N, C-alpha and C positions, 0 to 999 in steps of 0.2 A: 341523951335520951332518944330511944328509937321510937319512931311513930309508925305503927303498923296499921295499915288500913286495907280494906278489900278493893280499893280503887285501882291500884297499880295492876294487880292480876286481871281485873276486869278489862282495863285498857289493853293489856297485852293480848288477852283473848280476842278482843274486838279487832286488833290489828291482824291477827292470824285469820280471823273470819273474812276480813276484807281482802287479804292477800289471796285466800282460797277463792273468793268470789271473782276477783280480777283474773286469776288464771283460768277459772271455769268459763268466764265470758270470752276470753281470748280463744279458747278451744272451740266453743260453740260458734263464734264468728268465722273461724277457719272452716268448720263443717258447712255452714251456710254458704260461704263463698265457693267451696268446692261443689256443692250441690247446684248452685246457680250456674257455674261454668259447665257442668255436665248437662244441665237442662238446656242451656244455650246450644251446645254442640249437638244434642239430640234433635232440637228443633231445626237446626241448620241442615242436618243430615236428612231429616224427614222432608223438608222442603226440596232438597236436592233430588231425593228419590221420586217425589211427585212430579217435578219438572222433567226428569229423565223419562219417566213413564209416559207423560203427556207427549213428549217429543217422539217416542217410539210409536205410540198410537197414531200420531200424525203421519209418520213414515208408512205405517201399515195402511193408512187410508188413501195413499197415493195410487192413482190409476196408472200413471206413467212417470218416468223420470222428469219430464217437463212439468208435471203437476206439482212437484216439490217447490218450484219457485212461487207458485200461487199459494201453497199451504204455509210456506215460511216467508211470506211477503214482508213482514215487519222486521226480519232479521237482516244483518249485514252479510252479504254474500261475497266470498272470495274463493280462489282455487288454491289447493295445497296438495302436492304430491299426487296429482292425478285425480283428486277427489274434490267435490264441491263442499265448502265449509260454510255453514250458516252459524252465525254468532248472535246471541241476544243476551241482554242484561235483565235481571229481575231483582226486585226488592226482597227483604227478609221474609215477607209474607207470601212470596211467589207471584206478586203482581208485576207486569212488565214495567221496566224502569230504564229510561234512556240515559239519565244522569248518573247519580251515585248509586250504582247497582251493588247489591250485597252478594249476588250470585251471578256467575257467567255460564251460559250453556252453549257448548259448541257441538254442532251436529255435522260430522264428517260423513258424506254420502258418496259411495262409489257405485257406478252403474256398469255392469258387465253383461256382455251378450251371453245368453243361455239358449237352450233349445227352444226355438220358436217364441222367444220373448226376451225380457231383460230382468236381470237379478239386481235388486237394490240392496246394498249392504251399508248399514249406518252404524257408526260408533258415536254414541252420545256421551259426552263428558260434562259434568257439572263442576265448576271451580268456585272456590271462595274468592270473592273479589278483593277481600282484605289482604290476604297473603298469597293468593294464587295456588293454594293446595287443592289437589283433586279430592272432591268429596264423594263422588259417585260416578261410575261408568257403566253403561248399558249398551249392549249390541242388539241390533234388530236387523232382520232380513225380510225382504218382500219380493216375491216373484210377480212380475207384470207380464201377462201373456200378450202376444201380438207383436 
């Protein structure tokens, strides 16, 4: 004797509903994960642009090449390929960080003699401290008379 009931089709339908729900949740989690990664990259790039712009404005405010040492006094100073290289570390929010910096800003400044003055040429590069990739590069020039 066969026993027919509406219970088995109901359970089968519930299994399909749960399967569909699980697949949907997995897709939504992937979308949220991708959106979070894109937001993080965007925030990192925005911080890099702000830091590079700030460094360029600092170079523009220099009265002379010797004034750069005073303006970048918190940075590590080295010489590389005939240019002065100022390096500083910053946190994810753009605040100065000596320890575990999320961003590294390098300002390579060359001073060359120009007609009755000095031309400062700066290449400002912001790196990600995690993997060392270049996030943003900005060039700035300043003529210092005298």
